[in-house]
N, C-alpha and C positions, 0 to 999 in steps of 0.2 A: 401520801398518808396525811391525814389531818393533823394539825399541830395544836397542841394545848398551850395557850399563851396566857393562862391565868397567872396573876402575880400574887405572891403571898401565900399563906397557908389556907387550907380549906375553911378553917374557922373564920379567918378574916374575909375570905371571898363570900362566905355565906351571908354576911351582913351587907354586902354591896349589890347593886343592881347588876344583873348578868346580861351580857350582850354576846350574841353569836355573830361573828363576821364570816360571811360566805363570799370568798373572792379567790379566783384561781391565779391571779397575777401576784407572785410572791412579794414584789416590792410594794405594791399598793396594800396588800393584806398586812404586811408588817408595819407599814406606816400608820395605817388606821388602828391596828391593834395597840401599837406603842402609845399613840396619842390618847385613845380611850382609856387605856390602863393608867396613864399619867393623870387623867381626869378623875380617877377614882372608881372606875368600873371594873368588874371582873369580866374578862374577855376570853372567849375561845374562838378559834378560827378553823375553817375547813374550806376545801377548794373544789368540790364537785357536787352535783345534784344529789345523788343517792346518800352520800355521807352527811350532807346538810340536813336532809329529812331525818336521818337517824340521830344525828347530834341534837337537833331541835327537840326530838322526843325524849332523849335521856338527860339533856342539860336543862331543859325547861327555861329558856332565856326570857328575860323581861322585854327584850327587843331583838330583832334580827336586822343586821345590815346586809343586804342581799344584792349581789351583782346579777344582772340579767343573763349575761353570756357565761355559761359554765359547761364543763364537760359532763358526760353522763346524761343529764337532761338539764334544761335551762332553768333560770331563776323563776320564771313564770310557773313552771310545773312544781318547783320547790314550794313556792308560795301557796299554790292551790292545795298541795298535799298537806302542808303544815297547818293551814287554816282549817282543813277538814277535820283535823284531829284536836286542835287546841287553838283558841283565839289568842293571837300574839301580835303586837305591833310590828310592822315591817317597813323599813326604810330602804327603798330600792335604789341601786346605783345603775345609771343608764347612760349610754353615749348620747351626745347632744342631738344627733339626728334620728334617734330611735323613737319617734313619736308614737308609732304603732305599738311598739313594745311597752312604752310608758302607759298608754291608755289601757292596753290589755292587763298590764300589771296592776293598775288601780282597780280594774274590774274584777280581778281574782283575789283581791284582799290586801294589796299593799296600801299603806296608810299615808306615805309621803315618798318623795323621790328627790334625788339630787343628781345632777348631770356631771359627767366627767368632761374636763378635769375640774376638780373642786378643791377648795382650801380646807385644811383640817379644822380651822375655826368655824367655817360654815357647817361642816359635818357635825361637830360637837353641838353647835347651836340647834341643828335640826333634831339630833338625838334627844337633847334635853327637852325640846319643845314637845316632841311626841310623847315622851315618858311623862312629862308634867300634865299633858292633856289627859292621858289615861288614868293617872292618879286622881286627878280632879273628878273625872267621870265616875270612878269607883267610889269616891267619898260621897258624891251626890246620890248615887244609887243606894249606898248603905244607909243614908239618912232619909230616904224616900218615905213619906207618910203612908202611902198605899203600896203594898207589895205587888199587887197585880192591877194593871191598867187595861181596861177593855174598850176597844174602839172598833165598832163594826165587827168585821171578821177577825180582827187582830186581838191577841191577848199577850200583853207584855209584862213579864215578870221582872220588875225593876231591880230587885235585890239579886236575883240569879242572873240577870242580863240574858234572859231567854225570850224568844218570840215564837208565837204559834199563830198560824192562820187556819181558820176552820178546824181547830183542834190538832193540827199537824205541826210539829216543831220545825222551825226554819233556822238553819245555821247562818248566822251573820258574823262577819268579821267585826273587830272592835270599832272601826271607823264607820262601818255600815250601821251598826247599832246606834252609835252616837248621832249620826246624821238622822236616822229615823226618829230618835228621841227628840232632837231639836225640832223636827217638823211636826211631830204629834203634840208637842207642847203648845203649838199655835195652830190648831186646826182651822182650816178655811182662810188662813192668812198667807199672803204671798211673801215668801222670804227671798230676798235677793241673794244672788250668788256671793256677793261681797260679805253679806251678813253671815251666811252659812260658813264661809271660809274663816271668818273671825270667830264664830261660836264653836265650830267643830274642829277646825285645823289650827286655830291660833295664828292665822296669817293676817297681817295688818294691811295687805294690799290685795288687789284683785287679779294677781298674776297666775293664780292656780285654778281658774274656772274650769279647766279640763278635769281637774280632780273631782269637783262637785258633779259635773255631768257624768263622769264615769261611774261614780258611786251611786248616783240616782239610777242609772241604767242597771247596775247590779241589783239594787233594791227591787226594781220593777221585775227583773228576771226571777227573783226569788219569792217575792210577795204578790206578784200580779201587777198588771199595768193600770189598774183602776184606782189605786190609792193616792198616787202622786201626780198632780196636774202640773204641766209645764205652762208657764206664762212667758211666751217668747220675748226675748230681749230683757227680761226682768229676773225671773227665778222660778221657784217651785212652791207648791202649796199642797198640804196634806188634806185630802178630801175623803170623807166617809159619810155614808147615808145615815140619817137619823134612825 
């Protein structure tokens, strides 16, 4: 049975950022929950795929810490189902040698990842970075001068964070939307992977190039392969016909 690990009253929790921890190993789940609660977050935990999707629906967390290996169905399927209903940042937990799961996870909507074993300090830092990035993106969209940006077949509603291609709405995860936004702000300009990591992920080094490549692949799958050009060995460029 899923465990409710929220600290304090509902009124107190309501003013704090909510995190859903999905982890089936009780020791890890408790350690993560205790540390995030101590850091001031309101936290709930669950330990299997089906209950994770249901809890994400009812709890509406600000961020999900999601293990890949889960009973019921795995974290990749959890991420896919959750993101199809509501865009929410996802920090994925993965074993050090699970590169395939990692790449697939980034492709289905995970925003960042951390490999086991990890320190609680690193986990908290990643959680805060992801949350800060999405808060900044939301502020930027709220202050956008133009509500709707039209580029070729794309229509981007900047305040609602919605994207349409040829009039059909396309569901993007938060990170996919932010990556697209970074690219379309510099049409025709080649942006290096390192720059994209800095601008979209807040990463100061180039160790996460797989994250960039996986999210570009996801954008191409959803929006078409004709909008983002690969410059081999350098990065990516948004291209649209005049």
